[in-house]
N, C-alpha and C positions, 0 to 999 in steps of 0.2 A: 246470315246477314241480321244486323240489328233491327228491331222493329222501327218503322218510321212514325211521325206523328199522324201522317195521313192515313196509314193502315190502322192505327189504333182508333182513328176518328171514325173510320168505315165500320171498325168492329163495334164500337159504342153506338152507332146510328142504327144497328140492327137489334138494339134492345136486348143484349145477351142475358141469359139466366146466370144464376150462381155457379151452376154446373159448367156452363160454357166459360166463365171467367176462370175458373179453377183449372179446367183443361187448357186454356191459353197460358196461364201461369206456369204449368207444368211443362208446356212446350218450350217456353222461354228458359226455364230451368235447365231442361235437357240440352238446349242450345249453348247455355252458359257452360256446362260441364264440358261439352264438345269443344268449346273455344279454350277453356282452361287446360284440357288435354292437349289441344294443338299448341298452345303457348309452351307447355312443359316439354313437349317433343322437340319444339324449336329450340329451346333453350338447352335442352339435353344434346341436341346435334351441334349447336354453337360451342357448348362447353367441351364435348368430347371429340369433335372433328376440325374445328376451325381455330380455337385458341391454341397457342403455342404450348402453353403449359400441359394442356390435355395431351400433347404428342409425347410427353416424356415416358420413356419406358417405366414400369412398375418398380424396377430395380433402383432408378433414380429417384423416384417419388419416395420410396421407402428411406433412402439415405436423407433426403431432406426432412422427412417426418422424424427421423431418429435424431437429427440435429435439433429440431424443435424441442423434442422430448427429454434429451439427455444433456444438451449444452449447459455449461456452468451459468447459473443464474446470478444476478447482482445480489450482494449481501444486504437483503432487505426482509423485514419481518413479513412472513407469510410468502416468501418467494416460492415455495413448492407449489402454491395455488396458481403462480403465474405459469409454471410448467404445465400443470394440469389444464389450464385454459388454452394453452397451445395444442395439446394433443386432441382434446375432444372435439373441438370445432372442425378439425380436418376431416372427421368422419361424416360430417353433416354438409359438405360441398356438393358432393355428387356420389353416385352408387360406385362409381370406379374408384374415387379417393377412398371411400369407406372400405370397399373390399381390399385395396392395397393395404390401408391401416390394419384391418383384421388379419391380414396375412402376414404382418410384420411383427412378430412377438416382441423385438427388442425395444420398439417404442413404448411399450407398456411397462418396462422395468423399473422406471422411477415413480414410485407410489408415495405420494405425500403421507407422511405420518399423521397428519391432522384430517386426513380424508374420512368421510363417513364409512362405516363397515361395509356398506353394500358397495361402495366404489372400489375398496380395497379387495373384496372378493371378485369384482368385475376384472380389475386389472390382473390379479393373479391368475384368473382363468385365461385371460388372452395372452399373457406372457409366456405361458407353458413352461419350457425348460430354459428360457433364455435368462441372461444375467439380470440381477436385481440391484437397484441402487437406493440404499436408505439414507435419506437426508432430512434431518429434523429442523424445524424452525422454532420460533418462540412458543408455539403451542403445538401440542401433539396429544394423541390419545393413547395412554399406557396400554389400554385393551389391544390396540393395534400392534404395539411392540412384541406382544406374545406371538401374534401370528407371523410377523417378520422374522423373529428368531427362529421359528420352525423351518425357515427357508434359508438358513446360513450357507448351506452348500451352493445356493445360487448367487450369493452376494458378491458383487464386484466392487461396490463402494459402500462404506458405513462412515456416516458423518453425524455424530451425536453431540449435542450440547450439554445434556444432562443424562447421566448414565446411572441407572440403578445398579448396585452391586451384583445383583443376580444376573442382569444383562451383561455386565462385563465378564463375569464368571463363564458365561455360556460363549461369548464372543472368543474368549481367549483359550477355551478348552475344547470346543467342538471343531470339526473339519470345516475349513473354509479355503478350498483349493482354487477357487476363482478371486478371492480377495486381493485387489490392487491397490485400493485406498482405505486406509483407516484413520479417521480424525475423530479425537475424543477430546471433550472439554468439560471439565468438572468445576464446580462452584467452590471447593476446597480442595486441599492437597491430598492426593490418594496415590497408592502404589499401583504400578502396572507391571504385571508378571505375565509370562506366557511360556509355554514349553518349546523346546527346540523343534523346529519343523512346523510350527503351528501355523504359519503363514508363508507358504511355499512360493506364492506369486506376488507378495506384497511389494510395490513400488513406492507408494508414498505413506509415511507414517507421520501424523502430527498429534502430539500430547501436550495439552495445555492444563497446567495445574496437575501434573501427573509426575511421579518419581519412577523412573525406569529401573526396576529392580532386577531385570533379567538381562543377561548379556545379548546384545544385538548381532553377535557374531553369525547367527543362522540366517540373517536377512539379506543375504547376499544379492538379492534382486532389488534393493532399495535404490530409487532414484532421488527421493527427497525426504529429508529427515528433520522434523521441528519438534524441539522439547523445550517446553516453558514450564519451569518449576518455581516461578516466582511465589513468594509467601510460603515456601517450604523450608523447614528447619534443616540446618546443614548437615547434621549426623546422618540423615536419611538419603542424601544425595550420593550418587555413585563417585568413586575416586576417578579423577581426571585421567590418570596414567591408563586404569583398566579400561575406561570408556573409549579413549582413543585407540588403544591397542586392539580392542574388539573391532573397531572400524577400519583397521590397517588393511589397505589394498582392496577395499571394496570396489569392484571393477566398474559400476555403474553409477555411483553416488555423485550427483551433479549439484545438489544443493543441501547445504547444512546449516540449520539456525538453532542456536542454544541460547537460552535466556535463563540465567541463574540456575543451570541445570547440573552444575558440578560442584562437589565439595572442595573445601580448601586443599590444595596439594600438600601432601604429608612428606613427600620425598622429592628431591631434585629431578627436574625433567629434562636436564640438558642432554641426557643419553636417549631420551625418547625420539623416535624416528618414524613418522607415519606417511604413507604414500597414498594419495587418493588421486589416481590418474585421470578421472572423469569430472572432478570437482570444478564447477563454474562459479558458484555463489556460496561464500562463507559469511556467516553472521554470528558473532559472539557478543552477548551482553551479559556482563558478570560483575558482581560487587568485589570480586578478587581479581585484581588486575594481573596476577600471575597465570590465571586461567585464560585471560585474554591473550597473554603472551605465548600461549601454546601453539599460536599460528606459527611461530618460528620453527616449530618441530614438524610442520606439515610440509610435504613436498606435492605441489598441484600445479602442474604445468599449463592447465587449462583455465586458471582463475580469471574470471571477468570482474567480479565485484567482491570487495572486502569491507565488511562493516564491524568495526570494534568499538563498543560502547562500555563505559564503566557505568555501574548503577549505584555506587556508594559515594556519599559526599566526602567523607573522611578516609584517605588512603595513606599508607606508609610511604613517605616521600622517597626514601633511599631505595626501596625495592621498586617503587613505581618508576623512577628515573632510569634504573637499569633495564626494565622491561621496555620502556619507550625506546631506549637505545637500540635494544635487540630487534624490535619490530621494524624500525626504520632501516636498520642494516640489512634485513632480509627483503626489502622492497626491491622490485627491478628498477631499471634506469627510467626515471620519470622527467627527465630533462626537458623533453618536447611535450610538455603538458600544460594544463591549465588548472589552477587551484584556488580554493577559498579558505580564508582564515576566518573563524567565527570565535569571538571573544566576548563573554558575558560576565560582567563583575557584579551582578546583582546579588544582594544578600541572600535571596532565596533561590537563585540560580547562578551559581558560579561555575563556568566551565570553559574550556577551550576545545575547539573542534577544526579538523582539517578535512576538507574534501577535495578529491583531486580526479580529474578527468584525464586519464592516460591517453597520451598522443592525441589531444583534442585541443582545439583553440577555445577561447571564451565564448564564442557563439553557441557552443554545444552545452552550456551549463544548464539551460532551462529545459532542454529537450531529452537528456539522457541521464541514466543513472551514474553517479561517480564510480570510478574503479576503486577508489580507497576513501572510507568514511571513518574517521577515527574521533571519538569524542571522549574526553576524560573530565570528570568532576573532581576537583581538587580542593584543598583547604583554602578557605577565603582569606585567611590571615596573611599568606605570603604568596600564594599563586605560583609556587614552584613548579608544580606539575604542568599547569597550563602554559607556563613559560617553555618548558621543555617541549611540549607538544608543538608549539609554533615555531620555536627557535631552531630545534634539531632537524626539522624537516628538510629533505634534500632540495636543492634549488631547481626551479623550473624556468623554461624560457619565457613563459608569459608571466609577468609580475602577478603575485597573488592579490586578490581583492580581500580587504577586511571588512567583516561585518562586526560592528560594535554595539554593545548594549550595556548600560549602567542604570542604577537608580539614584544618582546623585542628583541633589537639588540646589547646590550652590556652587559658585566658581571656585571655592576655596575648599571644597568638600575633601576632608582628609582621607577619607575612605578611597577616594579616587587616586590619591597620589601613589599608591602602590603599584597598580597596573601601568600607570603612566611612566613611572621610572623604571619599573622592572621589565616591562614588555615593550611598550610602544616606542620608546627610544631606541630600542634594538632592531625594530622592523624598519630596515633601511631601504627595501626594495618595494614597498606597497605604494602604488600609485593611485589607487581608488578605494575610498571608504564609504560604507553604507551605515546609515543610522535611523532609528525610528524617530528619536527625539532631537530637537534642534540643539538643546543644551549639550548632548553628547559630542557633537561636532565642535562646540565652542570649548569643552573641556580638554579635547585632545590638542587644541592649540594654545591652551592657557599658558604654557611654558615657553612659547615661541619667543626668542630672543628680540628685542628691539634694537639691539646693536650687534654688528657681526661679531663672532667670537665669543659672546658673553656666555652662552649656555648651548648645550646640545639639544636641538628641537626634537619633538615627537615626530616620527614619520617624515623625515627630510624629503623623501621622494613623493610624497603625497601631492597630486595635481588635480584629483577630481573628488568632489564630495556629493554623495547622494542622499537626499533626505526624503524618507518615505512618508514623512507628515502623518504618522499614525495617531500620535497623541496631542492633545492641546498644548499649546506653548504657555507655561506659566511666566509671567513678568516678561512678555514678549518684547517690549521696547528695549528693556535692559539687556535682554539676551541678544538681540539683533545688534545693538550698540556694541556689546562686547565682541560678537562675532566679527563685525566689521572692523573693529581695532586690531584683532588678531590677524585677520586676512590682509589687512594693511601692512602688519609687522611682517609677515611672511613675504609678501611682495618686495618689501624694502631689503629683505635678506636673501633675495634672489630664490625664493622657494614658494612662488606664488601659487595659489589654487587657480587653475586655469578654467575649469569648468564647474558650474554648479547645476546638478540635476534635481528636480524636486517635483513632487505630486501636489497639486493644488486640489483643496477640499471647498466644496460650495457651502458647506454649512460650519457653523461654529464661530464664535467671536474671537476665539484665541487661535484660529488656523492661520497659516501663512497665506499672505495674498500676494498678488502681482506687484502691487505698490511697495510691499516690504522687500521684494527681491530687487526691485530697481535701485534701492540704495547701493547695490554691489556692482552696477555697471562699470564703474572705473577699476574695480579690484578683480574682477574675473573676466576672462575673454569671452566665454559663452554661457548662456543660461539656457537650460533645456528643460522641458516638461517631460517627465520620465514616464514610461509605461511598464516598467518592470515592477512586478509586485514585491511587497515586503515578504522576507522569509518568515515563516511561522515560527521558527526557533528563536527569533528575537523577540517575540510578543510575550 
């Protein structure tokens, strides 16, 4: 029991000596130790016998610890230390957890490359013969790499952002029987070569700023392949025919991403026939549209997403149109689908883009990845390629939504006349138009006839306009007056805009206000405050 005030008063009234006081203090200290030991035993009993988590079998705890240690972290600087901080605290909860952790070699397999040498040695002792995971971040100790590379036979994953030539030589030449994931990223274009049979268990291969100089035919266990050879000279890139022929009939490949990874085709590819029975996700970005057109040579019955993007501003119009026609002719029936058309006519960013959600309604657009994503950058002077991307696309049961962006600054901007006459007047089934700038909505309606039969108007089926109100409005009064005039003209021509959805900003003297919108009460049936965010590709 704790000493009371009365007992101490009685003790002091006896005029104790220094020896007596010291003896009393020692007695209290022994009592404190007994109480602390009792508290520890009570806590241990509670933690090991009463808490539900303490009743988990060691096998289950080990699986939980393994998830903490080896789960894929967010892509953040120093993320390896996040995992390290997950592993070490579990050994300090209680003796039972510590023993389970020490008896689970797999949880010690992810060793941060930036860890101090003493921690590297500690993890290697505890991991024993279990698989190792080498993941580097923005900072690492080169001295540690020498230690890691001495354990290549245990490596299950290697993810290096900066690779010394000697490291690469060892990785590609020494036995790595357990390696399932290899991700290499270089600061400059380099060659990647390996001998046949070098990676017998490899499932995921990612090469950024590397040119694959060796045939991939031996990597039949691959599930995912990413090759990004951006900024690499064309003569060093592999032949498209040879590359795809090496991948023919890969039984497990489910994801393929190529970014400027292929040389210009030197021979016709019409006879090329590639079967990828398990492919679900295909992404090709290339400055040569004929390489993008290689999708027409691929048979992939399980495809769920297709991404095709050009990366070059100037393309050959004649060959590009033929490729676009071939791509569209190979698409499945997309009648019962929802799609978006994106058209940018800015001088710095001129492109057309089609996104399709196969067999989905419009409500799915924000929550799912599109089945088909086709973006083509074309010549700004005539927009012929952009026109083909939008106009040749097969019809869908849900009218497409148009996202439009320009950098025009006046109502009579001659630069805008080309897309308005060449494309917008031909899109007859678009009912909803999105824009970031108010003037873009005005410009689309600038040629609306004031009398019936006078001219063919742009987007005759247009009934809803959505303004994301991202940019300040220059000459707001004039722009609003012109928009009101054009909206009135469409209404008089039986082509009224029925709904105006907009986002109000609380700051900025040139932002749109509720009072501005009230001017349109007689011209539109409904005014909505929208919640849908602006698409970043319009910015």
